[in-house]
N, C-alpha and C positions, 0 to 999 in steps of 0.2 A: 889295328890293334896288334900290339905283339905277342909274340907266342908267350913272355913273360907277364904281360898284360892280361893276357886272356884265362894262363893259369891264374894268376891273381883273382882275378875278376870270379873263378870258379869257385877258388878257396873260400871269400866273403859270401858268395851262395852257399857253398855249404855249412858257413857257420849260421848265417842268418835262417837258414832251415832248423835249426834247432830249438830255433825262441818259438815258434808257431807257425808247423807246416802247412796246418790247414786255413788259415786264416785268409781271406779273398783278397785282401790288401798285397798282402805280401808276395800270392802266386801272380798277382799282376805285376807286380814290379820285379818279380823274378824273371817273368814271361818277357817283359822289357830287356833284361840282360841277356838272356839265350839266345833274342832275336838278334841283337847287336853281335851275340858271339857268332851267329851264324846258324845255331841250333833250333831251326825253325819248326822241327817235327815236336821235340820236346818245348816251345813256347807255345804253341799250340794245346799240347797236352795240359797243360797248365792254365790258360784261359779258360779250355772247358771244363777244369775243375770249379774256377772262379767264378765264372759269370752268372751259372744259377744261382747263387749265392750271395751275390754283391747287389749294392743298390742300383738307382738310376744312374748318380754319376759316375761310379767307376764304368758304367756299361757307357753311358758316353764318351769317356774317355778312351775308350776301346777302339771307339770309331774314329777319331780324332788323331791321337797319340801319334807323332811321328816314328816314335820309335817302333812302332809298328807296320813300317813303310815297307818295309821285306817281306811281309805276309798281305797284303793287300790283293794279291793277285791268287793266292792259295786256295782252293779250294775250302777247306777245312776254316778258312778264314771266314770267308763270305758264309756259310753257314752260319758259323757263330754268328754273325751280324744280322742273319735272318730270324736267329731264335730271339735276340733283343729289343726288334724293332718295337 
């Protein structure tokens, strides 16, 4: 992603957060975006906020969504998966 593309993505994330920043699905999708942008810790922060309040469908997506491939070996991600088994 180009610097312009990254900046634009962050702008859209910021705009979307004004709508419903505590919605688990919003947090999930923003975590996907931040993972793609390389902001791993921020993505994990959002997943930690969203997963305890999300349903089984969203929890299943976290386990298999290719957007989170960059997180798979991270200890915090592994801990999240342990919480939703």
